[in-house]
N, C-alpha and C positions, 0 to 999 in steps of 0.2 A: 377569423376574421374579428369574431367580436371581439375578443380578445385584444385586438391590434388598433379597438377604437376606443378603448378603454379611454375617459375624461383625464386620467391622471394613474399615474402608476409611482407610488410611493417610494418606490426602491431605485428608482431614475434621479428622485429628487435628495436620494441619500449618496448617489453617481456626482450628483452638482454640489452637492454638499464637502466630496471629496477633496474636487477640482478648484474649490474658491480658498474651503482651508488651506491647501497648498501655497496656493498664491497670496497669500495672504500674508503666510509665512515666509516664504521667501524673498516677500519684497520689504518684511519688516526686519531680516538680516538673514543673506543667504545662505550663512553657515545651518542653520536649522533645518532646513532641507535644501541642497544645493540642486536638486532637478525641478523645485518646487513652478517655477515657472513651466515647466511643461503641462502644469493644471489644465494652461487653457487649450491644450490640442484636446483633453476630456470635452471642454464647451464646446468645440468643434464637430467630433461625434456627435454627441449629442443634438446639437443642432441638428446636422446633416438629418439623423433620425426622426426624429420630431417635426423638420418642417416634411418630411416627404409626407410623413401621415397626416399634415394637414390638406397639404395639396389632393392628397388620395380622396380624403371627405368632397370636393369641390370637383374632382374629374365632371361629374353631369353636368356641368355647367356651361354654357357656353363661353368659348376663349375671353369675350370682354368680359364680361360678370365672374368668370372666374380670376383673371387677373387683379381684378377692382376689389373682389371681396378676399383675395390673399393680402394683398398691399394694407387695404386697410385694415386687415388685422394685423396685420407686421406693425404698422404704424402708433395703433392702440397700444399695443404690448411693447413698444421698445421707446419710444417718442418721448410719453411726459416726462417719466422717470427722468432719463438722458438729458435734457431739455434744460429741466429745474437742477440738477447738479452741475450742467454744464456755465447753469447762467451764475448760482453760486460759485462755484470756482472759478468763474472771471473777475466777479467782484473783488474775493478773494486775493486772488493775484496781482488785480490792479492795486489793493491795500498796502503786502504786506511783502512781494516780490521786488525788486528793483530791474529795472533795464540793464542788462550785460552781457558777454556774451556766453552765459551759462544759463542765461534765459532767452537768447535774441531769437529760437525757434518755437517757443512758448504760445505768443501769440497765433501764430497761423496754425501748429497741431489743436488748439483751442476753436478756433475759427472752424478750421474744414471739419474738426469733429462733428458739427450740428449738422452738417450734412453727409456723414456715414464716409468723409476721405482722407481724417484723418492718418492714415497707416502711408496714405500719398503725401501727403506732406510731411513725414517724418523722410521719407525716401530722399523727396526733394533736398531739406537739412542736411540729408548724410548722418543724423544722428542716430546709431547701430543701439540697438533694444539694450546692448551694456555697455553702455559707454558712460562717463559721467553726468552730463544732460541732462542725461534721462531721469535717472535719479531726480530734478528738481523741477521737472517738465508736468504740471499738474494735470495734462490733459492726454499725456504720453502711454497711457493703458489704454486708453478708446481706439489703438490702433486696429485692437482685435476683433470690436464690434465694426470697424469700418470692414474687416473682411469678411462676417457674419452677413452685415448688410447688404456688401455687393453680391455676395453669394444668394441672397434674398432677391434680388435683384435678378441677376439671370438663370438662377433655375426653372424658377415658373415661366418666365419668358421662355425658356426651353420646355418646358411640359407644355405650355400653350401651343408648341408647333405639333407637337403628337399627337393633340385630344381633337386632330384635324383626321386624323386616321380612325376609320369607321370600327375596325375590331381591337376590342379592345387590349388581348395578346400579342397582338401586331405591335398597337402602343405603346403596351410595357416592355416589350423587347427592344422597341427603337431606343427607348427612353435610357434603360438598364445599359445598351450597348454603347450609346454614346458617353452619359455618365464615366462609365468606365474606362472609353478611351479620351475623356478629358485628364482624368484621375491619373491615368498610366502616363499623360503626358507631363499632368504637373508631378508626378512624383519622380518624373527624368529632369525636368526643372530646378525643384526641390536639389537634389544628388547633385547639380551641375555649379550650383552657387552656393549650395550649403559650404561653412568654409571658408569661404571665399570673402568676408569680412564684409561685403556689398550689403546695406542697407536693404534691398528689396527679395533677399534669403528670406529674412526672417520677418516682412510686414505684407509684400504680393500676396496676392490673393492669385497668384500662379502659381507660387508657392507652395499656396496651406490648401488648393480646392481638394485635394486628395484627403486631404484629411475628414473633410464633409463630405467631399465625394463617399466616402469609407460607411457615413451612418446612413446615406440613400439607398445605398448598393443594398447594406445590413435591410433595411426598411423592404425594400423590394423582394430579398429575398421570405422573408417576416411574412409578406401579404400573401404571398401563396404557399404558404404551411410549413417553410422549410428553415431547420434550424440542426447545431452543430452536434447538439448531444438532445437524443429525444427519451433517453429513460432517463427515471428517476435517481439509477445509481448513479449515473456520470454526470448530473447537475454539477453538484458538491465537487466535483474533481475539476469542472470548467470554471467554475467561480473559484476557485483556488486558484487557481492557474493564472485566472484574469486577474487577481487580484495580487499577486507575484509578479507580472509584468508592468501592472501600474504603480507598485512601488518602487522597482527597478527603474522605473521609468523619472518617477520620481525622485528619486536619490543619485543618480548615477548619469542622468541626462548631461552631457559636454554640452553646452552653449557654444563653444569654439565649432562645431561642429552640430550645428542645427536650423531648420528641423532632421534635415536626414544625416545620418539613421537612427539618430536618437527616439526622434518623436515616434518612428514603428512601436518602441515599446509603449509607449504612453496610450496611442491610437490601436495596437491592436489588442493591449486590455481591455480597453475601453468599449471595444467592438466584442469583446469574449462576453464578459459582466452582462452589456446589455440583452445578448444572445441569452445568455445565461438566466436573465430576469423574466425576458418575453416566451424563454419555453413552458409550452403547458406543464413539461416532466419538473419542473422546478416549482409549482404549485406550493406543494405540503412540505417544502424542504424548510428546515431551522436557519439556516440562515437568511431565507427571505425575509422571516420575520424579524432579524436584527437588524436589518437594514429597513426594515419599514419603523422604526423606533422612530417616536415622536421628536427628540433632538436631532438624530438626521434628517428628516423631513422636513423642521422648523427652518433646519439653515439652508437646504436646498430650497426652499420658498423663498430664500430673503437673499439666494447669493447672486440675484442682479444687484438688487441695491446695494450688495456689500461689493461685491465687485467695481459697480462703479462709484463710492463712496471712499472704498481704503483709499487707492491713489494718492487722490488730492487731500486727504486728511492728513497722510505721510508726508506728503510733499511742503503742506504747511505746514507741517514741525520741523521740519529739516530746516526752511527757511527762516525761523523762530526760531526755537528755543532748543531744537535738537530733537534725534529719534535714538540717541545713543544706551541711555540707562534705564532701566527696569521703569521706572516710576513714568518715564517717557512715554516708553514701548506700549503702556497697561492703560495711558491717558488717550494714545490715538487710537487704538484698542476701542478702549470705552467708546470715544468717540466716533470710529465707523459703526460701530452695532446702535449708538443711539442713532445718526442719523440715515442707515439702511433701515430702521426700525419705523422711523417716522415717513421717509420716504415710502416704503410700502406698503405701512398701514393708512398716508393720509394724498401720495400722489398714485406709484402703480397699481397698486389690488383697487381704487374705488372707482379709477375711471377704467379701467378696464373690464369691471361690473358693473357701471352703471346702466340702471335702466333703459336712459334714454339710446343708447346705442346702435340697438337692433333696428331701431326705424328710423337710421338716417339712412339717406344713400352711400353709397361706397363711395363716391366720387368728392361728395362733399366730405365726405373725414379723411381724402387723399391730399384735396385741395387746399383744406383747413391746417393737412400737416407739412406740407411743404411753403405755407404763408409763415407756421411758428419756424420752419427752419430758419427760411428766410429774415424773420423776427431776430433769433438767437446770433443768425452772423452779425446782423447790424449792430446788435448790444453789442457782442463782445469786440466788435472793431472801437464802436463809441468808449469802452469802456478801455480800452487801451488806448484812444488819442485821449483822453483827460484825464490818463493816470498819473500824469506826473504834476499839472497845475491844480487841480483838484482833487484826486483819490487816494493818493501813495501818502501814507503812512513815513515812508522813509525818509530821510534827509539827503537822500540821492535824486529825488525831485529839485534839486537846486544844482538844474543840469550843467551852468557854467563853470561851474567848480567842480564837479563828478566829471565830468562826461568831454575827453579830448577829442570831441567834432569841431567838424571847420566852420562851428560857429559864426568866427570871424569875421567870416569869408561873404556872407550874407547879410553884415550889416553896414546899410548904406547911409555915408554921409553927404551932409547937406550940396555938397558939392556933384553928386550921384557915384559917387569912388564903390566900386564892389567890385569883387572876386566870382566868376563863374567857373562850376565847379560841375564837370560831366565826367560820367564813370561808364566803361561798357566794360563787357566781360571779355576774359582771356582763360581760355583753358578752365583752367580748376579756380581760377583768381576773377584779380581784376587791375584795371587800369583807368586812373583818378588824374584829372589834370584841371589844373588852379590855374586861370589866369585873370590878370586884372582888368578891370575895363572903367572907362570913365576917370581912370586916376592921374594926379599929376604926374604919377612915375609910370603912365603906360609903358605896355611891357616894351623891354628894353634891348630886345633880342638874348638874351642869358637863359639858360635852361637849367634846373634843380632837376636831378636826378633821385627819386627814390625806390629802394628796394628791397621789398622784406618783409615781415609776416606782421604779428598784429603789436610789433614794439616799433612799428614805422608807422603803425593807423595810430597811434596816441600821440604823435606829434601834430595833429591833420591843424590844430589851431593856431601852432605856432607855424605850420606853416602855409596855411592862409593868409596869416596875418605875413608872413614875408614875403607872398606874392603881391599882395598889397600895395604895401608899405615902400619896394624898390623895384618891381615891374616885372620881377623874375618871375618865368614859367615853371610850374612845378609840375610836374612827371611823376605821381606815385604808383607803382605794383606793388599789389599786395598778396597773398595769398595765407591765410589762416594755419597756422602753424607751419610756416614751410620758411626759414629763415635763409636771408640771403648768405653765404659767408660768414658763417655760423665761427667759425675757428676752433671749436671743439667737437667737433663732427663732419667725419668725411663725407661728400655728397651722395656716396652709395649708401649711406645706415638710411637718409632719406625715402620716402616711397617716390614710384615710380612719378606719379602727376604733379608732385612736390617736383622732381628731379628737370622734367620737361617743364612746367613754369618757369624755373628758376633759368632755364636755358633760353626760353624763349623771351623771356622780360628783358636778361642781358642782351642776348643778339638784335632784339627792337632800340634798346636803348643805342648801344653801340654804331646804330646803323644812321640816329636822327643824333647822334653826340658830334660838337664842334669844339675847335677850340674855344678854352675859354668856361666853357662849362664845368657844372660841378655836380658829382655821384656822393650822395647822403647815406653814408649803408646803417643801420642801427637795426639792432639784435637785443634778445637777455645774452646772449654767449655765456652764461650760468645755470648752473643748476636751481629751479626752484628750493626754497628752505621748507614749501608747504601746498598741497593742495588742496583740494576740497573735502578730501576724507582724511587730513591730518598731517603732522611734518612727517617731516623726509629722515630715515635714521640716520643718527650721525655719522656713523661708517660710510654711508653711500654720499654724502657729502665729505670727507674725509677723502674716498676713494679718488674725489672728482678734483680734488686741490692736488692730492700728489701722488696716485694710484699710477703704477706704470702703465696701464691700458689707457688711462686717458689722457699722459701724456702722447704716448704714442698715434690715439687719434688727434692730438690737437695738431702733430707734427704735420699728419696727412694734408691735415684741413689747412695750416698757413702755407702748406707749399700749392694748394689749388688756389686759396687767397692770389697768391703771387701771381699767380698765372693771368687770374681774371685784372690785375688792377696794374699789370703791363700792358694789356687790352686797351685799357681806358686810359692811362697814360699816355698810350701811341693815338689816339683819337685829341691831343693836347686836351682835357679835359681832365681835372683837380679833381682828390678823393678826402671829403670826410668819414671817418669810424666816429659812432658813438661809444660812448665807453659806456660800461654797464651801469647802470643805477642803483640803487639800496634794493636790498630785497625786505622783505618780513613775513614771521611764520604765520601770521592770523590777515586772510578778508577785509580790509577794510568796510567796502558794501556791505557785509554781513554781518558787519560788527558795530555799527554807527548807530541803531539805535536802540529803543529803550525795552522794545520786543525780541531785538534776536544777541545783545550785547554778552549774554551767558550764556549763550551756544557754545558748545564744548568746541567747534572751530575758532572760535576767540579767545580759549584757555592759554597761549602763548605769549596776547600780547599783541601791541602796535610800537614796540618799538625793537629796534637792532644796534649791535654794535658797530661802533665804526672800523674799531680796530679787525675785527673779523672780517666786517666785509672787505676791506682792504687786502687782507688775507686769502678770503672767496675770489677776488679781483684779482689778483694777484699772475699767476700764469697768462689769464688773457689780455691783462696788460702790458706784459711782457712781449706778447705775440704782435699786442698793436706796435709798438714800440718799434719792433724790428721791421714789421712793414713797412712805420715811417723809417728809418734807417735807411732800407735798400731802396728808398725812392728818391729820386732828385728831391732837392732841399727844398721843401715849401709845401709839397704837392700831394703830399698827403698827412692828414693832418686827423688829433684825436681830439675830439669835442667832451669833455669830462662833467658829465651833468651834477658827479656825487660832493662835492666840493661845494656848490650851492644848496643840494637838499639836503646835506647832513652836515652846517659846518662845526658844530661840538661834536664829542666823544660817544653820543648815544644819536642816531638817526628816527628819526620821530615822522609816525602818517600826518600827523596835523600839527602846521606851525597856524597860531593865532585863530584856533578855529577852524580852519578851513584846508579839506585835505590835499595832501600833496601828492598819495596816491589811490586808484580806485581798489584795483586789488593787492595782493603780495607782490605784485611783481611790475604791473600797469599803471603808469603814471597818470595824473587827472588833468582835468581842464586847468585848474589853477594852477598845477604844477606847471605846464605849457607857459602863464604868463611871467612866472619867477623865471623858468630858465630861458625865454627869450633874450632879454638881452646880450648875453652870454655868449647864444649860438647868433645871433646878427652881427655881433663882431668877429665870430670863428670862420662865417660865411664871407664877410666883406676881407679879412683878410687871407684867406683859400682865393678869392674871386682876383687879388692884383696878382696872385703867384702865376708865373710863366713860363713858359719853356726858354732853359737856357740861352739856346738861338733863336725866341722867337718865332718857332715852329713846333709845331706837335714833337713832343718826345716819344722819337719809336719805340728806341731803344732804353729798356729801363735793367739797375742793375738785377743781374740773376739772382737765382735761389743759392744761396748759401749750401743749404744742405739739399741732401737726396734720401 
């Protein structure tokens, strides 16, 4: 028992060191240690073990005193360094991270992190751990701290229930049975959701409880003197097997099937190694002296601060100069170590060991901790609120130029003319209605239905202006990454949630549609030239243009589009397709400032050859032409923004110093202003086209291919 209550076990610090180095290496470059993300699972087992030990030290206290003492200790241990790190991160993010789809879950993640709930913020945003947006979210790593903090709330409360049992043996058996049952249920749930792609598989306390529970059960066995190996001859073998399991987990873990079953390697290896470390049979073993080495212990003591600071530093580099070259990586690692040492030396350690703390009432520490959390949340929200007008160093703070939001709708003129904008959720997407109020062109009864993904939302400035100036009610159906009539992929290639939303949006629009209404169908309809990871291979782009598989998929997609168009025309409505706009190899919003324009993502420049764009668009333009030809004259039109956006032989991102594009394929707010006259003209021309007999055109031309 005395061994279990040792104030410090240096070999466990060495295990922490292994875990944090694995995580730092994986986050720097996954190829260095492909399963390094499972270092977090090592922390989970250690946390379960250490927290169980700390609760055992308190079990002689009354339940209320037990809980207040435990929670006060956790607040002192975790909160100061976390709040300082999150506060600095919020300021950093406000200065250098622009608002965009790549960062639109950052603020909620960081804000919820103060309260230990960032894992739920990430689940709600749908950002999977290995998704692209996670790499640019400076608080994403706090999901694991959220899991641990939720565990720290649940386990002591559970422990406190069993403190009411008089006999210690009965109390311990009840706790072990309860934790074991919950761990088995958690393992079953983890097995069920792992591999599904659902965010809760990775972030949820329900899918991770079994890992922390393993540490709890291990300690409960140790407090009764039970160890796997009780003979010195076998302890070295046990430690070797444990290290082998850890190595396999850190190298081989498959992110597509995690945490089950691959986390079992890391969890099992960690439990075996802790058991070997704590076992009396290992005291005189040479391998114990190796793990006691000062370098391992030092890194282990810094592990909490290293974990806190490494991710914001890495993300800051990704948003600015990049994190690809050896020099950039060396600088990022140096900054991580420096900030971690400062945090440990001046925040984490001094507050934890401050001589005044033992004399303070526990409830005061808890109340102070809750106040600090609340202030942190207010601070983070305040930073986000003032980011664009005051804090941001990026040119993207010129919101009306960069962001294609519906700002035009909210500009009241002297007569009180404005556009109301109301949104409601629809399955995984949304519906937004724009309606003119108090305007000379008060609602004239005509509707414009817009169906699409982010390439539909980029026209919100233009759509709100159309509603305001012409009294047309605009209804926008939007689901991120879910285009309507893409013309390049069959509907079956999209996930079920996307297909469900597409069907709902089309059915709802058809029910409300009447003769004379319009349907606007913008979409990317091209392969992107690049993403946040760099350029697409030339072979992939060429395959899109002329490859047999791409041609086959386009043919299926065209058949599906003609079926949908016939339904729209049968309602007496007309259709406007948006032709593809120019694409660029680099994202302007990440490359337009002094601190980020030398990022490797910007190396391909901000121009595109128009002849190349015409060739890239040619298969889609042919499909659009066929759709227009096989319908009644003038009832299916193609509005082409390219000549306006790219009048010369080279397409440019900026014109007269103002951006036409936000990223490599999405338009800017300024582009909406540039394109509006041509779009307005197309809408007016399409509005005057009616079915030849003045009635809804029930029969559209049949498809010419099958």
